[in-house]
DOGU-359464 format. One record per residue (C-alpha): residue in three letters; chain; x, y, z. Coordinates in steps of 0.1 Angstrom, whole numbers, plus 5000, padded with zeros to 4 digits. Example, Ala and Ser with C-alpha at 12.3 -4.5 7.8 and 13.67 -1.06 7.14 Angstrom:
REM DOGU-359464
{ALA A {5123 4955 5078}}
{SER A {5137 4989 5071}}
END
This chain:
REM DOGU-359464
{MET A {5010 5007 1542}}
{GLU A {4999 5039 1547}}
{PHE A {5011 5053 1581}}
{VAL A {4995 5076 1606}}
{PHE A {5013 5106 1626}}
{SER A {5003 5145 1633}}
{GLU A {5033 5168 1642}}
{LYS A {5016 5175 1676}}
{CYS A {5035 5149 1687}}
{LEU A {5068 5165 1686}}
{ASP A {5049 5190 1710}}
{TYR A {5064 5178 1744}}
{ARG A {5096 5168 1762}}
{ALA A {5115 5165 1792}}
{PRO A {5158 5175 1790}}
{GLY A {5178 5143 1787}}
{HIS A {5146 5119 1787}}
{PRO A {5158 5092 1761}}
{GLU A {5117 5093 1750}}
{ASN A {5123 5126 1729}}
{PRO A {5112 5137 1694}}
{GLU A {5141 5140 1675}}
{ARG A {5139 5101 1662}}
{VAL A {5100 5106 1659}}
{LYS A {5109 5135 1638}}
{LEU A {5140 5121 1620}}
{MET A {5124 5089 1610}}
{VAL A {5091 5110 1594}}
{ASP A {5116 5128 1574}}
{PHE A {5134 5092 1560}}
{LEU A {5101 5080 1550}}
{GLU A {5086 5106 1533}}
{LYS A {5115 5110 1515}}
{LYS A {5105 5073 1502}}
{GLY A {5072 5084 1492}}
{ALA A {5054 5077 1524}}
{VAL A {5013 5087 1531}}
{PHE A {5011 5102 1565}}
{VAL A {4974 5106 1580}}
{GLU A {4965 5125 1610}}
{PRO A {4952 5108 1637}}
{LYS A {4917 5116 1653}}
{ILE A {4918 5120 1697}}
{CYS A {4908 5093 1716}}
{ARG A {4875 5096 1731}}
{GLU A {4873 5092 1768}}
{ARG A {4849 5065 1771}}
{ASP A {4869 5044 1744}}
{LEU A {4901 5052 1771}}
{LYS A {4873 5031 1793}}
{LEU A {4878 5001 1773}}
{ILE A {4914 4990 1791}}
{HIS A {4920 5013 1812}}
{THR A {4898 5026 1850}}
{PRO A {4884 5054 1857}}
{GLY A {4907 5066 1882}}
{HIS A {4938 5057 1862}}
{ILE A {4921 5078 1835}}
{GLU A {4914 5107 1859}}
{LYS A {4954 5107 1875}}
{VAL A {4968 5114 1842}}
{LYS A {4939 5140 1831}}
{ASN A {4951 5156 1859}}
{ASN A {4992 5149 1861}}
{SER A {4980 5133 1895}}
{PHE A {5001 5102 1885}}
{SER A {5038 5095 1899}}
{ASP A {5063 5077 1880}}
{PRO A {5106 5082 1875}}
{ASP A {5102 5072 1839}}
{CYS A {5070 5094 1831}}
{PRO A {5070 5129 1838}}
{ASN A {5040 5149 1849}}
{TYR A {5042 5165 1810}}
{LYS A {5017 5196 1802}}
{ASN A {4989 5187 1780}}
{ILE A {5001 5149 1790}}
{TYR A {4964 5141 1784}}
{PHE A {4962 5152 1750}}
{TYR A {4994 5139 1734}}
{ALA A {4985 5108 1752}}
{ARG A {4947 5101 1737}}
{LEU A {4963 5114 1706}}
{ALA A {4989 5084 1704}}
{ALA A {4952 5063 1711}}
{GLY A {4935 5075 1689}}
{ALA A {4966 5071 1657}}
{ALA A {4963 5034 1669}}
{ILE A {4925 5028 1673}}
{LYS A {4928 5049 1631}}
{ALA A {4954 5024 1622}}
{ALA A {4932 4996 1631}}
{GLU A {4905 5010 1613}}
{LYS A {4928 5006 1579}}
{GLU A {4959 4981 1586}}
{ARG A {4981 5012 1588}}
{PHE A {5011 5021 1610}}
{SER A {5007 5045 1637}}
{LEU A {5040 5067 1643}}
{MET A {5030 5086 1681}}
{ARG A {5041 5089 1710}}
{PRO A {5039 5085 1739}}
{PRO A {5043 5047 1732}}
{GLY A {5018 5026 1752}}
{HIS A {5028 4990 1761}}
{HIS A {5038 4992 1794}}
{ALA A {5008 5012 1807}}
{GLY A {4984 4990 1824}}
{PRO A {4950 4988 1836}}
{ASP A {4949 5014 1865}}
{TYR A {4989 5025 1867}}
{VAL A {5015 5047 1842}}
{LYS A {5057 5030 1835}}
{GLY A {5082 5028 1816}}
{PHE A {5074 5061 1795}}
{CYS A {5037 5050 1781}}
{TYR A {5008 5066 1796}}
{PHE A {4975 5050 1781}}
{ASN A {4980 5016 1763}}
{ASN A {4978 5020 1725}}
{ILE A {4977 4988 1708}}
{ALA A {4955 4972 1738}}
{LEU A {4933 4998 1733}}
{ALA A {4936 4999 1697}}
{VAL A {4929 4958 1699}}
{GLU A {4897 4964 1716}}
{LYS A {4882 4986 1701}}
{THR A {4884 4965 1672}}
{GLY A {4867 4933 1688}}
{ARG A {4881 4907 1665}}
{PRO A {4904 4879 1676}}
{THR A {4939 4893 1678}}
{LEU A {4976 4881 1677}}
{ILE A {5000 4908 1696}}
{ILE A {5028 4908 1681}}
{ASP A {5050 4928 1702}}
{PHE A {5095 4928 1697}}
{ASP A {5103 4957 1715}}
{GLY A {5128 4952 1734}}
{HIS A {5113 4956 1767}}
{HIS A {5085 4934 1779}}
{GLY A {5051 4949 1772}}
{ASN A {5037 4936 1808}}
{GLY A {5010 4968 1810}}
{THR A {4994 4945 1776}}
{GLN A {4999 4918 1793}}
{ASP A {4983 4924 1826}}
{ILE A {4954 4938 1803}}
{PHE A {4945 4904 1781}}
{MET A {4957 4880 1803}}
{GLY A {4938 4849 1802}}
{ARG A {4914 4866 1772}}
{GLN A {4907 4831 1753}}
{ASP A {4901 4860 1722}}
{ILE A {4938 4877 1723}}
{THR A {4971 4858 1722}}
{TYR A {5002 4876 1736}}
{MET A {5031 4870 1717}}
{SER A {5069 4891 1731}}
{LEU A {5105 4882 1726}}
{HIS A {5127 4904 1750}}
{LYS A {5156 4915 1769}}
{ASN A {5160 4903 1806}}
{ILE A {5157 4941 1815}}
{PHE A {5133 4965 1828}}
{PRO A {5102 4960 1837}}
{GLY A {5115 4926 1847}}
{THR A {5083 4906 1841}}
{GLY A {5078 4880 1808}}
{LEU A {5096 4852 1824}}
{ARG A {5075 4826 1806}}
{ILE A {5047 4809 1784}}
{GLN A {5018 4820 1808}}
{ASP A {4979 4814 1793}}
{ASN A {4978 4830 1771}}
{CYS A {5006 4849 1770}}
{TYR A {5039 4833 1752}}
{ASN A {5069 4854 1764}}
{HIS A {5109 4844 1756}}
{ARG A {5129 4866 1772}}
{PHE A {5168 4862 1763}}
{GLN A {5191 4863 1789}}
{LYS A {5216 4880 1772}}
{GLU A {5217 4896 1733}}
{PRO A {5211 4867 1711}}
{LYS A {5228 4864 1668}}
{GLU A {5204 4877 1650}}
{LYS A {5198 4836 1640}}
{ASN A {5188 4831 1667}}
{TYR A {5166 4856 1678}}
{LEU A {5145 4848 1642}}
{GLU A {5144 4809 1651}}
{VAL A {5129 4819 1680}}
{MET A {5103 4837 1669}}
{ASN A {5097 4814 1639}}
{ARG A {5090 4783 1665}}
{PHE A {5067 4812 1688}}
{LEU A {5048 4819 1657}}
{LYS A {5045 4781 1645}}
{LYS A {5034 4769 1680}}
{ILE A {5006 4802 1681}}
{THR A {4990 4796 1648}}
{SER A {4990 4760 1657}}
{GLU A {4973 4763 1693}}
{ARG A {4949 4800 1694}}
{ASN A {4927 4811 1663}}
{PHE A {4934 4852 1651}}
{GLU A {4918 4873 1626}}
{GLN A {4941 4902 1626}}
{ILE A {4979 4904 1640}}
{ALA A {4987 4936 1660}}
{VAL A {5027 4947 1662}}
{SER A {5037 4965 1692}}
{ALA A {5068 4977 1667}}
{GLY A {5098 4984 1692}}
{PHE A {5131 4991 1675}}
{ASP A {5150 4990 1705}}
{GLY A {5166 4958 1699}}
{PHE A {5184 4978 1672}}
{ALA A {5225 4969 1674}}
{ARG A {5240 4999 1702}}
{ASP A {5205 5012 1710}}
{PRO A {5215 5019 1746}}
{LEU A {5184 5006 1761}}
{ALA A {5172 4972 1751}}
{SER A {5201 4965 1721}}
{LEU A {5194 4922 1707}}
{GLY A {5218 4930 1684}}
{LEU A {5195 4936 1654}}
{GLN A {5205 4951 1621}}
{SER A {5185 4969 1599}}
{SER A {5180 4944 1573}}
{SER A {5164 4921 1602}}
{TYR A {5132 4942 1602}}
{TYR A {5128 4936 1564}}
{LYS A {5134 4896 1580}}
{ILE A {5103 4903 1606}}
{GLY A {5082 4922 1582}}
{ARG A {5084 4892 1563}}
{MET A {5077 4864 1592}}
{ILE A {5049 4884 1599}}
{GLY A {5031 4888 1565}}
{LYS A {5036 4855 1560}}
{LEU A {5006 4842 1582}}
{GLY A {4985 4861 1558}}
{CYS A {4964 4881 1582}}
{PRO A {4955 4919 1578}}
{VAL A {4979 4934 1598}}
{PHE A {4985 4971 1616}}
{ALA A {5017 4983 1637}}
{VAL A {5017 5011 1668}}
{LEU A {5053 5024 1674}}
{GLU A {5072 5018 1710}}
{GLY A {5101 5022 1715}}
{GLY A {5135 5026 1698}}
{TYR A {5162 5053 1705}}
{VAL A {5192 5053 1677}}
{ALA A {5172 5080 1664}}
{GLU A {5192 5082 1626}}
{HIS A {5184 5049 1620}}
{MET A {5148 5047 1633}}
{GLY A {5133 5055 1591}}
{GLU A {5159 5031 1580}}
{ASN A {5146 5006 1603}}
{VAL A {5109 5014 1599}}
{TYR A {5107 5009 1564}}
{ASN A {5126 4974 1558}}
{PHE A {5098 4960 1586}}
{VAL A {5070 4975 1563}}
{GLN A {5086 4965 1535}}
{GLY A {5090 4930 1544}}
{LEU A {5052 4930 1556}}
{GLU A {5043 4937 1522}}
{GLY A {5068 4918 1507}}
{ASN A {5083 4940 1487}}
{LYS A {5112 4913 1475}}
{GLU A {5124 4932 1448}}
{SER A {5134 4962 1467}}
{GLY A {5143 4939 1495}}
{PRO A {5159 4957 1529}}
{LEU A {5181 4986 1529}}
END
């Protein structure tokens, strides 16, 4: 899988903030050594942002007039957020993996939340116009993605997450298939739940592509959302998704154990592409 990435996304930071550029830089350096191919994104047009966000929300991000304790009012955040959104669109066009920041799955139609300003994956899905299964394996529930697509017959949202921030995703609701782990599961339990959900969804819903909100904060020892997963777990998750036989693109969400981010992403892609010979690192 090719990756969408621009070093421009490393240019902003807030002191002490967990969503920092180092985690992405280490990840990209690791993948580069593995022979990864990187494609530059284009900035998302404002008219495309309006596909999923209200004009008022877009103006607030543009003017830095929003307020959220987890979303700093970075200088030029409107540019960085639009670049990440544009990268997600490019990933969807060619079945690639966007490695940009800021992430997006907590951003709703008219609000910023949880490090997210625009909802990258929701925008990319809406832009394709194709019936889509969104698989969100970030350790936090993608409340923004759910709010954007709730009730849609052409979009199915699935999330496996921990009983923590933002406190949403309590149950299966309409087209949103949620499982909230009350405590850190073992890998076997996690994969069993994912397999059960995928079987249920494929028997009940139709889709032509899969979009993955790829958050790696379920990795063991992650300070924000550990689900006890190992690097090899992401290979197994990738294999499970790849076996569904649909076009797949992915967008980076969380993941805060910086030294393991590259390995986790690499294993996920290896599994997704069915590389049995190499297997997980």
